[in-house]
TIDOKE-925726 format. One line per field, with one value per atom (N, C-alpha, C): x, y, z; chain; atom name; residue in three letters. Coordinates in steps of 0.05 Angstrom, whole numbers. Last residue first. Example, Ala and Ser with C-alpha at 12.3 -4.5 7.8 and 13.67 -1.06 7.14 Angstrom:
REM residues 2
east	257, 273, 258, 264, 246, 264
north	-45, -21, 1, -114, -90, -66
up	142, 143, 157, 156, 156, 156
mol	A, A, A, A, A, A
atom	N, CA, C, N, CA, C
type	ser, ser, ser, ala, ala, ala
***
This chain:
REM residues 214
east	132, 136, 142, 129, 104, 107, 177, 162, 135, 218, 200, 184, 281, 254, 237, 331, 325, 297, 366, 339, 333, 427, 409, 382, 469, 454, 436, 491, 504, 489, 470, 460, 472, 447, 465, 453, 430, 420, 439, 460, 459, 453, 444, 444, 443, 485, 461, 466, 504, 509, 483, 520, 501, 509, 575, 562, 545, 578, 580, 564, 618, 594, 600, 637, 642, 616, 636, 624, 628, 691, 672, 662, 699, 702, 681, 737, 713, 719, 783, 772, 747, 796, 813, 801, 766, 758, 772, 792, 781, 774, 808, 828, 818, 758, 779, 800, 732, 721, 743, 763, 761, 751, 754, 781, 780, 700, 708, 736, 703, 688, 696, 730, 743, 729, 692, 718, 732, 651, 647, 673, 677, 666, 663, 687, 709, 701, 634, 653, 676, 616, 605, 622, 647, 650, 640, 626, 653, 659, 569, 578, 605, 569, 564, 577, 544, 561, 555, 543, 536, 555, 524, 542, 529, 531, 512, 529, 561, 566, 546, 555, 534, 539, 601, 577, 555, 660, 641, 615, 686, 698, 679, 654, 664, 673, 641, 621, 628, 687, 667, 646, 715, 723, 702, 696, 687, 692, 675, 695, 686, 652, 647, 672, 630, 646, 641, 608, 601, 615, 580, 603, 594, 553, 548, 574, 530, 554, 546, 504, 500, 526, 512, 513, 509, 499, 506, 509, 482, 468, 473, 511, 484, 468, 572, 558, 531, 583, 577, 562, 635, 611, 608, 683, 661, 635, 723, 706, 683, 746, 762, 745, 704, 710, 727, 706, 683, 689, 755, 751, 728, 743, 764, 762, 703, 697, 717, 733, 711, 703, 767, 778, 757, 730, 745, 758, 715, 695, 708, 763, 753, 732, 765, 786, 776, 721, 720, 742, 708, 720, 716, 678, 684, 691, 625, 653, 656, 582, 584, 614, 551, 577, 578, 498, 506, 533, 474, 495, 499, 442, 430, 450, 474, 452, 440, 543, 519, 496, 602, 588, 565, 633, 611, 593, 673, 654, 629, 703, 689, 667, 726, 707, 690, 760, 739, 718, 795, 778, 755, 819, 803, 785, 846, 825, 807, 884, 864, 841, 913, 899, 877, 946, 917, 901, 997, 991, 962, 1002, 997, 990, 974, 992, 984, 947, 955, 974, 898, 924, 930, 827, 850, 876, 789, 801, 825, 746, 771, 782, 679, 698, 724, 627, 651, 669, 555, 580, 603, 504, 523, 549, 440, 468, 485, 376, 395, 423, 337, 338, 357, 340, 323, 323, 379, 352, 332, 424, 415, 387, 426, 423, 412, 432, 409, 404, 479, 454, 430, 517, 509, 483, 524, 514, 502, 545, 520, 508, 593, 572, 545, 620, 613, 591, 626, 611, 602, 659, 632, 615, 707, 692, 663, 722, 720, 703, 725, 703, 700, 771, 746, 723, 823, 808, 781, 863, 846, 833, 925, 905, 889, 931, 941, 918, 918, 911, 921, 888, 911, 900, 846, 859, 881, 783, 812, 825, 722, 737, 767, 661, 690, 705, 602, 618, 647, 543, 570, 584, 482, 496, 523, 430, 457, 472, 384, 382, 409, 362, 383, 381, 325, 316, 337, 334, 336, 329, 331, 309, 309, 381, 357, 333, 417, 418, 392, 402, 401, 401, 412, 385, 382, 469, 454, 425, 478, 486, 471, 458, 445, 453, 494, 466, 451, 542, 539, 510, 527, 536, 533, 519, 496, 502, 572, 553, 528, 595, 601, 583, 585, 570, 573, 648, 623, 611, 669, 673, 646, 706, 685, 690, 724, 725, 701, 720, 743, 745, 693, 698, 720, 689, 665, 668, 726, 721, 696, 765, 737, 732, 811, 807, 778, 814, 806, 803, 784, 806, 796, 753, 753, 776, 793, 773, 775, 803, 808, 786, 835, 809, 815, 874, 871, 842, 918, 890, 888, 972, 952, 923, 1018, 997, 975, 1053, 1064, 1043, 1020, 1041, 1051, 990, 976, 996, 1029, 1015, 1003, 1039, 1060, 1048, 992, 1000, 1021, 992, 970, 979, 1038, 1038, 1016, 1021, 1044, 1046, 981, 974, 996, 985, 992, 987, 924, 953, 960, 869, 881, 911, 842, 845, 860, 871, 855, 862
north	2719, 2702, 2720, 2751, 2747, 2731, 2714, 2739, 2733, 2671, 2675, 2700, 2695, 2684, 2689, 2715, 2695, 2682, 2771, 2759, 2741, 2792, 2789, 2777, 2799, 2774, 2770, 2849, 2827, 2800, 2888, 2886, 2863, 2881, 2889, 2886, 2857, 2849, 2856, 2830, 2855, 2849, 2796, 2796, 2824, 2786, 2797, 2798, 2745, 2757, 2768, 2752, 2745, 2759, 2725, 2749, 2742, 2680, 2685, 2710, 2664, 2674, 2678, 2634, 2640, 2648, 2664, 2644, 2653, 2676, 2689, 2667, 2663, 2652, 2666, 2687, 2684, 2674, 2695, 2669, 2665, 2748, 2728, 2700, 2800, 2777, 2752, 2835, 2845, 2823, 2805, 2819, 2828, 2785, 2767, 2780, 2833, 2815, 2796, 2852, 2868, 2851, 2813, 2816, 2831, 2822, 2796, 2798, 2874, 2869, 2842, 2864, 2881, 2877, 2834, 2822, 2838, 2872, 2848, 2834, 2909, 2917, 2893, 2878, 2889, 2897, 2867, 2845, 2855, 2918, 2903, 2880, 2928, 2945, 2931, 2891, 2888, 2905, 2864, 2888, 2884, 2834, 2833, 2858, 2808, 2825, 2821, 2779, 2775, 2792, 2810, 2797, 2794, 2838, 2824, 2807, 2899, 2870, 2858, 2954, 2937, 2907, 2979, 2978, 2960, 2978, 2960, 2957, 3021, 3008, 2991, 3038, 3057, 3044, 2992, 3014, 3035, 2962, 2957, 2978, 2974, 2988, 2983, 2940, 2968, 2981, 2876, 2894, 2923, 2808, 2837, 2852, 2744, 2761, 2791, 2714, 2707, 2725, 2742, 2739, 2733, 2725, 2731, 2726, 2734, 2734, 2742, 2709, 2718, 2716, 2735, 2713, 2726, 2781, 2757, 2732, 2811, 2813, 2787, 2800, 2811, 2812, 2817, 2803, 2817, 2818, 2835, 2819, 2806, 2799, 2815, 2804, 2822, 2816, 2775, 2761, 2779, 2810, 2801, 2788, 2813, 2836, 2829, 2761, 2770, 2793, 2764, 2744, 2752, 2805, 2810, 2789, 2779, 2803, 2809, 2738, 2732, 2756, 2769, 2752, 2745, 2791, 2809, 2793, 2745, 2760, 2779, 2733, 2715, 2729, 2777, 2772, 2755, 2766, 2790, 2787, 2695, 2720, 2742, 2653, 2653, 2681, 2664, 2665, 2665, 2633, 2643, 2641, 2643, 2637, 2650, 2619, 2635, 2625, 2616, 2607, 2628, 2631, 2613, 2605, 2664, 2676, 2658, 2643, 2645, 2654, 2629, 2653, 2658, 2589, 2581, 2605, 2614, 2600, 2591, 2633, 2652, 2638, 2585, 2598, 2618, 2574, 2555, 2568, 2618, 2615, 2596, 2606, 2631, 2629, 2559, 2558, 2583, 2578, 2558, 2557, 2615, 2624, 2604, 2606, 2602, 2610, 2618, 2590, 2585, 2673, 2658, 2629, 2692, 2693, 2677, 2647, 2673, 2671, 2594, 2605, 2632, 2599, 2596, 2607, 2562, 2588, 2585, 2513, 2518, 2545, 2505, 2516, 2523, 2458, 2470, 2480, 2457, 2453, 2467, 2427, 2449, 2442, 2410, 2403, 2428, 2416, 2422, 2413, 2413, 2392, 2398, 2448, 2456, 2435, 2425, 2424, 2432, 2440, 2412, 2409, 2495, 2486, 2457, 2495, 2508, 2497, 2466, 2459, 2470, 2494, 2467, 2459, 2540, 2542, 2515, 2517, 2532, 2535, 2493, 2476, 2491, 2539, 2518, 2500, 2564, 2577, 2556, 2528, 2534, 2547, 2528, 2503, 2509, 2582, 2568, 2543, 2594, 2606, 2591, 2572, 2558, 2569, 2572, 2586, 2572, 2513, 2536, 2548, 2486, 2491, 2516, 2466, 2477, 2482, 2450, 2431, 2441, 2495, 2485, 2467, 2517, 2494, 2482, 2536, 2540, 2514, 2549, 2538, 2543, 2578, 2578, 2569, 2543, 2558, 2555, 2548, 2538, 2555, 2531, 2545, 2532, 2537, 2526, 2543, 2564, 2535, 2521, 2619, 2606, 2576, 2652, 2634, 2621, 2683, 2697, 2678, 2645, 2664, 2678, 2620, 2605, 2624, 2660, 2649, 2635, 2669, 2691, 2681, 2620, 2629, 2651, 2622, 2601, 2609, 2665, 2667, 2646, 2644, 2668, 2671, 2601, 2595, 2619, 2629, 2612, 2606, 2653, 2670, 2654, 2610, 2626, 2644, 2595, 2576, 2591, 2639, 2635, 2614, 2682, 2658, 2652, 2707, 2710, 2683, 2697, 2696, 2702, 2688, 2703, 2702, 2655, 2657, 2673, 2642, 2658, 2661, 2575, 2602, 2615, 2529, 2539, 2567, 2544, 2529, 2540, 2548, 2550, 2532, 2574, 2565, 2569, 2600, 2572, 2560, 2666, 2647, 2619, 2710, 2701, 2682, 2715, 2730, 2722, 2695, 2686, 2697, 2724, 2723, 2717, 2704, 2706, 2707, 2708, 2716, 2721, 2692, 2676, 2683, 2684, 2703, 2688, 2641, 2667, 2686, 2599, 2595, 2621, 2620, 2614, 2608, 2624, 2648, 2643, 2571, 2588, 2613, 2555, 2543, 2560, 2587, 2590, 2578, 2566, 2594, 2599, 2515, 2518, 2547, 2524, 2513, 2518, 2587, 2559, 2550, 2626, 2624, 2595, 2670, 2643, 2645, 2726, 2710, 2683, 2749, 2754, 2736
up	3068, 3092, 3116, 3024, 3039, 3064, 2989, 2991, 3005, 3027, 3005, 3010, 3053, 3058, 3034, 3053, 3032, 3037, 3066, 3071, 3047, 3101, 3078, 3086, 3134, 3137, 3113, 3129, 3114, 3117, 3161, 3133, 3118, 3230, 3209, 3181, 3281, 3255, 3232, 3334, 3319, 3290, 3394, 3365, 3354, 3452, 3439, 3409, 3510, 3483, 3472, 3580, 3558, 3532, 3613, 3603, 3579, 3668, 3639, 3632, 3727, 3713, 3683, 3789, 3761, 3747, 3853, 3835, 3806, 3892, 3873, 3853, 3959, 3932, 3914, 4016, 4000, 3972, 4042, 4045, 4027, 4032, 4020, 4022, 4018, 4035, 4024, 3985, 4010, 4029, 3941, 3956, 3983, 3922, 3929, 3947, 3910, 3931, 3940, 3869, 3894, 3917, 3830, 3842, 3868, 3820, 3830, 3843, 3800, 3824, 3837, 3752, 3773, 3800, 3725, 3731, 3754, 3720, 3737, 3744, 3686, 3712, 3730, 3640, 3656, 3684, 3624, 3630, 3647, 3613, 3636, 3644, 3568, 3591, 3616, 3532, 3541, 3566, 3521, 3534, 3546, 3455, 3484, 3496, 3392, 3409, 3438, 3329, 3357, 3375, 3266, 3285, 3313, 3204, 3221, 3240, 3191, 3194, 3213, 3187, 3176, 3179, 3207, 3224, 3213, 3202, 3188, 3204, 3228, 3204, 3188, 3271, 3251, 3225, 3298, 3297, 3276, 3299, 3278, 3276, 3345, 3320, 3297, 3385, 3384, 3357, 3360, 3372, 3367, 3359, 3356, 3367, 3332, 3350, 3343, 3294, 3322, 3342, 3235, 3252, 3281, 3172, 3200, 3215, 3107, 3124, 3152, 3045, 3072, 3088, 2978, 2997, 3025, 2950, 2935, 2952, 2997, 2971, 2955, 3040, 3045, 3019, 3009, 3031, 3037, 2940, 2963, 2985, 2892, 2906, 2931, 2862, 2854, 2867, 2882, 2863, 2854, 2918, 2895, 2874, 2954, 2938, 2914, 2978, 2962, 2944, 3004, 2983, 2965, 3040, 3020, 2997, 3071, 3056, 3034, 3095, 3077, 3059, 3126, 3105, 3084, 3160, 3143, 3120, 3187, 3172, 3152, 3213, 3192, 3175, 3249, 3229, 3206, 3280, 3263, 3241, 3281, 3291, 3271, 3257, 3286, 3296, 3210, 3217, 3248, 3165, 3192, 3200, 3105, 3117, 3144, 3067, 3090, 3100, 3001, 3020, 3042, 2960, 2980, 3002, 2927, 2942, 2963, 2940, 2923, 2940, 2948, 2955, 2936, 2928, 2946, 2953, 2902, 2886, 2902, 2945, 2928, 2911, 2962, 2979, 2963, 2918, 2925, 2943, 2922, 2898, 2904, 2971, 2968, 2944, 2959, 2978, 2976, 2922, 2914, 2933, 2955, 2931, 2923, 2998, 3002, 2978, 2986, 2992, 2994, 2983, 2958, 2963, 3048, 3025, 3001, 3097, 3088, 3064, 3086, 3096, 3084, 3097, 3079, 3091, 3143, 3137, 3119, 3117, 3131, 3123, 3129, 3110, 3126, 3135, 3147, 3125, 3140, 3125, 3140, 3173, 3175, 3161, 3148, 3153, 3155, 3181, 3160, 3168, 3220, 3200, 3177, 3261, 3239, 3216, 3291, 3302, 3280, 3261, 3260, 3272, 3273, 3246, 3244, 3329, 3317, 3288, 3339, 3352, 3339, 3309, 3300, 3313, 3339, 3312, 3304, 3387, 3387, 3360, 3369, 3381, 3381, 3352, 3333, 3343, 3402, 3380, 3359, 3430, 3439, 3417, 3401, 3406, 3412, 3404, 3378, 3380, 3458, 3442, 3416, 3477, 3483, 3466, 3428, 3449, 3453, 3416, 3408, 3432, 3403, 3424, 3417, 3334, 3359, 3378, 3284, 3305, 3333, 3236, 3253, 3275, 3209, 3197, 3214, 3236, 3234, 3225, 3198, 3221, 3216, 3181, 3176, 3201, 3166, 3186, 3179, 3125, 3130, 3151, 3099, 3121, 3125, 3055, 3058, 3078, 3059, 3056, 3058, 3097, 3082, 3082, 3125, 3104, 3088, 3169, 3143, 3120, 3208, 3206, 3180, 3200, 3195, 3191, 3215, 3189, 3181, 3268, 3249, 3221, 3292, 3290, 3269, 3289, 3275, 3271, 3324, 3296, 3279, 3371, 3360, 3331, 3379, 3375, 3362, 3387, 3364, 3358, 3436, 3413, 3387, 3468, 3460, 3437, 3473, 3461, 3452, 3499, 3471, 3458, 3543, 3537, 3507, 3565, 3549, 3544, 3634, 3604, 3591, 3692, 3679, 3649, 3753, 3723, 3713, 3807, 3797, 3767, 3811, 3822, 3806, 3781, 3794, 3805, 3720, 3744, 3757, 3665, 3673, 3697, 3621, 3649, 3656, 3574, 3573, 3601, 3586, 3582, 3580, 3602, 3575, 3568, 3658, 3642, 3613, 3721, 3693, 3676, 3773, 3759, 3730, 3828, 3799, 3791, 3878, 3872, 3842, 3879, 3894, 3887, 3831, 3839, 3853, 3820, 3827, 3839, 3807, 3827, 3838, 3767, 3792, 3814, 3727, 3737, 3765, 3716, 3728, 3740, 3692, 3717, 3731, 3646, 3665, 3692, 3622, 3630, 3650, 3610, 3629, 3638, 3572, 3598, 3618, 3536, 3540, 3569, 3534, 3536, 3540, 3518, 3521, 3521, 3557, 3533, 3539, 3617, 3594, 3571
mol	A, A, A, A, A, A, A, A, A, A, A, A, A, A, A, A, A, A, A, A, A, A, A, A, A, A, A, A, A, A, A, A, A, A, A, A, A, A, A, A, A, A, A, A, A, A, A, A, A, A, A, A, A, A, A, A, A, A, A, A, A, A, A, A, A, A, A, A, A, A, A, A, A, A, A, A, A, A, A, A, A, A, A, A, A, A, A, A, A, A, A, A, A, A, A, A, A, A, A, A, A, A, A, A, A, A, A, A, A, A, A, A, A, A, A, A, A, A, A, A, A, A, A, A, A, A, A, A, A, A, A, A, A, A, A, A, A, A, A, A, A, A, A, A, A, A, A, A, A, A, A, A, A, A, A, A, A, A, A, A, A, A, A, A, A, A, A, A, A, A, A, A, A, A, A, A, A, A, A, A, A, A, A, A, A, A, A, A, A, A, A, A, A, A, A, A, A, A, A, A, A, A, A, A, A, A, A, A, A, A, A, A, A, A, A, A, A, A, A, A, A, A, A, A, A, A, A, A, A, A, A, A, A, A, A, A, A, A, A, A, A, A, A, A, A, A, A, A, A, A, A, A, A, A, A, A, A, A, A, A, A, A, A, A, A, A, A, A, A, A, A, A, A, A, A, A, A, A, A, A, A, A, A, A, A, A, A, A, A, A, A, A, A, A, A, A, A, A, A, A, A, A, A, A, A, A, A, A, A, A, A, A, A, A, A, A, A, A, A, A, A, A, A, A, A, A, A, A, A, A, A, A, A, A, A, A, A, A, A, A, A, A, A, A, A, A, A, A, A, A, A, A, A, A, A, A, A, A, A, A, A, A, A, A, A, A, A, A, A, A, A, A, A, A, A, A, A, A, A, A, A, A, A, A, A, A, A, A, A, A, A, A, A, A, A, A, A, A, A, A, A, A, A, A, A, A, A, A, A, A, A, A, A, A, A, A, A, A, A, A, A, A, A, A, A, A, A, A, A, A, A, A, A, A, A, A, A, A, A, A, A, A, A, A, A, A, A, A, A, A, A, A, A, A, A, A, A, A, A, A, A, A, A, A, A, A, A, A, A, A, A, A, A, A, A, A, A, A, A, A, A, A, A, A, A, A, A, A, A, A, A, A, A, A, A, A, A, A, A, A, A, A, A, A, A, A, A, A, A, A, A, A, A, A, A, A, A, A, A, A, A, A, A, A, A, A, A, A, A, A, A, A, A, A, A, A, A, A, A, A, A, A, A, A, A, A, A, A, A, A, A, A, A, A, A, A, A, A, A, A, A, A, A, A, A, A, A, A, A, A, A, A, A, A, A, A, A, A, A, A, A, A, A, A, A, A, A, A, A, A, A, A, A, A, A, A, A, A, A, A, A, A, A, A, A, A, A, A, A, A, A, A, A, A, A, A, A, A, A, A, A, A, A, A, A, A, A, A, A, A, A, A, A, A, A, A, A, A, A, A, A, A
atom	N, CA, C, N, CA, C, N, CA, C, N, CA, C, N, CA, C, N, CA, C, N, CA, C, N, CA, C, N, CA, C, N, CA, C, N, CA, C, N, CA, C, N, CA, C, N, CA, C, N, CA, C, N, CA, C, N, CA, C, N, CA, C, N, CA, C, N, CA, C, N, CA, C, N, CA, C, N, CA, C, N, CA, C, N, CA, C, N, CA, C, N, CA, C, N, CA, C, N, CA, C, N, CA, C, N, CA, C, N, CA, C, N, CA, C, N, CA, C, N, CA, C, N, CA, C, N, CA, C, N, CA, C, N, CA, C, N, CA, C, N, CA, C, N, CA, C, N, CA, C, N, CA, C, N, CA, C, N, CA, C, N, CA, C, N, CA, C, N, CA, C, N, CA, C, N, CA, C, N, CA, C, N, CA, C, N, CA, C, N, CA, C, N, CA, C, N, CA, C, N, CA, C, N, CA, C, N, CA, C, N, CA, C, N, CA, C, N, CA, C, N, CA, C, N, CA, C, N, CA, C, N, CA, C, N, CA, C, N, CA, C, N, CA, C, N, CA, C, N, CA, C, N, CA, C, N, CA, C, N, CA, C, N, CA, C, N, CA, C, N, CA, C, N, CA, C, N, CA, C, N, CA, C, N, CA, C, N, CA, C, N, CA, C, N, CA, C, N, CA, C, N, CA, C, N, CA, C, N, CA, C, N, CA, C, N, CA, C, N, CA, C, N, CA, C, N, CA, C, N, CA, C, N, CA, C, N, CA, C, N, CA, C, N, CA, C, N, CA, C, N, CA, C, N, CA, C, N, CA, C, N, CA, C, N, CA, C, N, CA, C, N, CA, C, N, CA, C, N, CA, C, N, CA, C, N, CA, C, N, CA, C, N, CA, C, N, CA, C, N, CA, C, N, CA, C, N, CA, C, N, CA, C, N, CA, C, N, CA, C, N, CA, C, N, CA, C, N, CA, C, N, CA, C, N, CA, C, N, CA, C, N, CA, C, N, CA, C, N, CA, C, N, CA, C, N, CA, C, N, CA, C, N, CA, C, N, CA, C, N, CA, C, N, CA, C, N, CA, C, N, CA, C, N, CA, C, N, CA, C, N, CA, C, N, CA, C, N, CA, C, N, CA, C, N, CA, C, N, CA, C, N, CA, C, N, CA, C, N, CA, C, N, CA, C, N, CA, C, N, CA, C, N, CA, C, N, CA, C, N, CA, C, N, CA, C, N, CA, C, N, CA, C, N, CA, C, N, CA, C, N, CA, C, N, CA, C, N, CA, C, N, CA, C, N, CA, C, N, CA, C, N, CA, C, N, CA, C, N, CA, C, N, CA, C, N, CA, C, N, CA, C, N, CA, C, N, CA, C, N, CA, C, N, CA, C, N, CA, C, N, CA, C, N, CA, C, N, CA, C, N, CA, C, N, CA, C, N, CA, C, N, CA, C, N, CA, C, N, CA, C, N, CA, C, N, CA, C, N, CA, C, N, CA, C, N, CA, C, N, CA, C, N, CA, C, N, CA, C, N, CA, C, N, CA, C, N, CA, C, N, CA, C, N, CA, C, N, CA, C, N, CA, C, N, CA, C, N, CA, C, N, CA, C, N, CA, C, N, CA, C, N, CA, C, N, CA, C, N, CA, C, N, CA, C, N, CA, C, N, CA, C, N, CA, C, N, CA, C
type	ala, ala, ala, gly, gly, gly, arg, arg, arg, pro, pro, pro, arg, arg, arg, arg, arg, arg, asp, asp, asp, gly, gly, gly, val, val, val, thr, thr, thr, thr, thr, thr, gly, gly, gly, gln, gln, gln, gln, gln, gln, trp, trp, trp, his, his, his, ala, ala, ala, ala, ala, ala, ile, ile, ile, lys, lys, lys, arg, arg, arg, ser, ser, ser, val, val, val, cys, cys, cys, his, his, his, ser, ser, ser, glu, glu, glu, arg, arg, arg, glu, glu, glu, gly, gly, gly, leu, leu, leu, met, met, met, thr, thr, thr, arg, arg, arg, met, met, met, met, met, met, glu, glu, glu, ala, ala, ala, ala, ala, ala, gln, gln, gln, leu, leu, leu, gly, gly, gly, leu, leu, leu, glu, glu, glu, tyr, tyr, tyr, arg, arg, arg, asp, asp, asp, phe, phe, phe, gly, gly, gly, val, val, val, arg, arg, arg, ser, ser, ser, leu, leu, leu, gly, gly, gly, pro, pro, pro, trp, trp, trp, leu, leu, leu, arg, arg, arg, asp, asp, asp, leu, leu, leu, gln, gln, gln, his, his, his, met, met, met, asp, asp, asp, asp, asp, asp, cys, cys, cys, cys, cys, cys, ile, ile, ile, leu, leu, leu, gly, gly, gly, phe, phe, phe, asp, asp, asp, his, his, his, gly, gly, gly, pro, pro, pro, arg, arg, arg, lys, lys, lys, gly, gly, gly, ala, ala, ala, glu, glu, glu, glu, glu, glu, ala, ala, ala, ile, ile, ile, ser, ser, ser, arg, arg, arg, ala, ala, ala, val, val, val, gln, gln, gln, ala, ala, ala, gln, gln, gln, tyr, tyr, tyr, val, val, val, ser, ser, ser, asn, asn, asn, cys, cys, cys, ile, ile, ile, ile, ile, ile, met, met, met, gln, gln, gln, asp, asp, asp, pro, pro, pro, thr, thr, thr, met, met, met, arg, arg, arg, gln, gln, gln, ala, ala, ala, ile, ile, ile, ala, ala, ala, ile, ile, ile, arg, arg, arg, glu, glu, glu, ala, ala, ala, asp, asp, asp, gly, gly, gly, asp, asp, asp, gly, gly, gly, gly, gly, gly, ala, ala, ala, pro, pro, pro, pro, pro, pro, glu, glu, glu, val, val, val, ile, ile, ile, leu, leu, leu, glu, glu, glu, leu, leu, leu, asp, asp, asp, gln, gln, gln, gly, gly, gly, ala, ala, ala, ser, ser, ser, gln, gln, gln, val, val, val, gln, gln, gln, ser, ser, ser, lys, lys, lys, val, val, val, gly, gly, gly, ala, ala, ala, leu, leu, leu, arg, arg, arg, asp, asp, asp, val, val, val, thr, thr, thr, ser, ser, ser, phe, phe, phe, his, his, his, val, val, val, arg, arg, arg, gln, gln, gln, ala, ala, ala, thr, thr, thr, gly, gly, gly, tyr, tyr, tyr, thr, thr, thr, met, met, met, met, met, met, ala, ala, ala, ile, ile, ile, arg, arg, arg, gln, gln, gln, tyr, tyr, tyr, gly, gly, gly, ala, ala, ala, thr, thr, thr, leu, leu, leu, ala, ala, ala, gly, gly, gly, gln, gln, gln, gly, gly, gly, ala, ala, ala, leu, leu, leu, ala, ala, ala, gly, gly, gly, ala, ala, ala, ser, ser, ser, trp, trp, trp, glu, glu, glu, asp, asp, asp, arg, arg, arg, arg, arg, arg, ile, ile, ile, cys, cys, cys, gly, gly, gly, thr, thr, thr, glu, glu, glu, arg, arg, arg, trp, trp, trp, val, val, val, asn, asn, asn, ser, ser, ser, asp, asp, asp, cys, cys, cys, trp, trp, trp, val, val, val, cys, cys, cys, gln, gln, gln, pro, pro, pro, ile, ile, ile, leu, leu, leu, glu, glu, glu, glu, glu, glu, leu, leu, leu, arg, arg, arg, gln, gln, gln, glu, glu, glu, val, val, val, glu, glu, glu, thr, thr, thr, pro, pro, pro, met, met, met, ser, ser, ser, ser, ser, ser, leu, leu, leu
***
């Protein structure tokens, strides 16, 4: 599950003959299952464009360390939609934690204007954006737009209004288990890799910047 250093992945395969790689950076023709993260980014980009935003930015990570595949695929999906619409996609680097990120947080708060949509990679980033907005007396969906390319069950209770892209995590687990059962029952068989479709959840933070009557 999820990402890990390459040497750990290699060691796991040496120790365990039957592996199902679930939402990890490992992607081959067989034995892998993951969410369609490119489509997740594309849905987020479409959500921003449909709402009529003229300025769209995506929050990225400031480190050069190995990133999860979802980070790359989501950005590519968002960019494909925004650029196809003839707009430029701006990039905002996630501010560092603590006092070291004060200047960056102020700069992000200044960008939170009614014509600005901010698309976040993760729920954590969306929470960072919300805290920056609260400190500046601004509200997502009203003073600026906010969309998240990720989802988690806790949001149904903690932040149900977050406009986001979700997917059926239970189905992901069911299919991963079925792939493993097939591998164990028929050791010579190969499970074709697959992707789980994403879906759009409108929420309230996307806002609406379309001209009246549009």
